[in-house]
FIMARKOL-821363 format. One record per residue (C-alpha): z negated, x, y. Coordinates in steps of 0.5 Angstrom, whole numbers. Layout:
BEGIN
REC/pz/px/py
REC/Z/X/Y .
...
***
This chain:
BEGIN
REC/pz/px/py
REC/-115/-9/98 .
REC/-121/-5/94 .
REC/-126/0/96 .
REC/-130/4/91 .
REC/-136/8/92 .
REC/-134/12/86 .
REC/-130/11/80 .
REC/-131/11/73 .
REC/-127/15/69 .
REC/-125/10/63 .
REC/-123/4/69 .
REC/-119/-2/65 .
REC/-116/-8/70 .
REC/-115/-14/65 .
REC/-111/-20/68 .
REC/-113/-26/65 .
REC/-116/-35/68 .
REC/-122/-37/70 .
REC/-123/-45/71 .
REC/-126/-48/77 .
REC/-129/-54/77 .
REC/-131/-60/83 .
REC/-131/-66/82 .
REC/-124/-70/79 .
REC/-120/-63/80 .
REC/-121/-56/76 .
REC/-116/-50/78 .
REC/-114/-45/74 .
REC/-114/-38/77 .
REC/-111/-32/75 .
REC/-116/-26/76 .
REC/-116/-20/75 .
REC/-123/-17/71 .
REC/-125/-9/71 .
REC/-127/-6/66 .
REC/-131/1/67 .
REC/-137/5/63 .
REC/-142/2/68 .
REC/-146/-3/66 .
REC/-143/-8/71 .
REC/-138/-9/67 .
REC/-132/-12/67 .
REC/-133/-15/74 .
REC/-128/-18/79 .
REC/-124/-15/85 .
REC/-127/-17/92 .
REC/-122/-20/94 .
REC/-121/-24/87 .
REC/-130/-27/88 .
REC/-126/-29/94 .
REC/-120/-33/92 .
REC/-125/-36/87 .
REC/-130/-39/92 .
REC/-124/-41/97 .
REC/-121/-45/92 .
REC/-128/-49/89 .
REC/-129/-50/97 .
REC/-122/-53/97 .
REC/-123/-57/91 .
REC/-129/-59/94 .
REC/-127/-62/100 .
REC/-121/-64/97 .
REC/-114/-60/100 .
REC/-111/-59/94 .
REC/-105/-57/98 .
REC/-109/-50/99 .
REC/-114/-48/93 .
REC/-105/-49/90 .
REC/-103/-44/94 .
REC/-107/-40/89 .
REC/-107/-42/82 .
REC/-105/-49/78 .
REC/-108/-55/80 .
REC/-111/-60/76 .
REC/-114/-67/78 .
REC/-119/-71/71 .
REC/-119/-77/70 .
REC/-124/-79/64 .
REC/-121/-82/57 .
REC/-129/-85/56 .
REC/-135/-88/59 .
***
C-alpha cells in the first residue's frame, strides 16, 4: 500500500527493471517508477524499495531461491582474468 501526504496533479507510473548485483550474482527486479511534478521524481514506492533491499540481502547471503521469488537471478561468470 502506498501512502502519500499529498497527491501531485500529474502522476505517472512507469514499469522498469532494476538490476541488483551482489558478489557473483545479479537479479533483474521489476519495479514501478513514480513520476510526478515534485522535485523527488522519479522515485520508487516504499514496497518496491523494500523488495530491492530484500533481494540484495538474499543474494549477499547466497539465498538464491529467496531472491528468485522477486525476479530473474543470474550467476555471473568472469570471461577473463
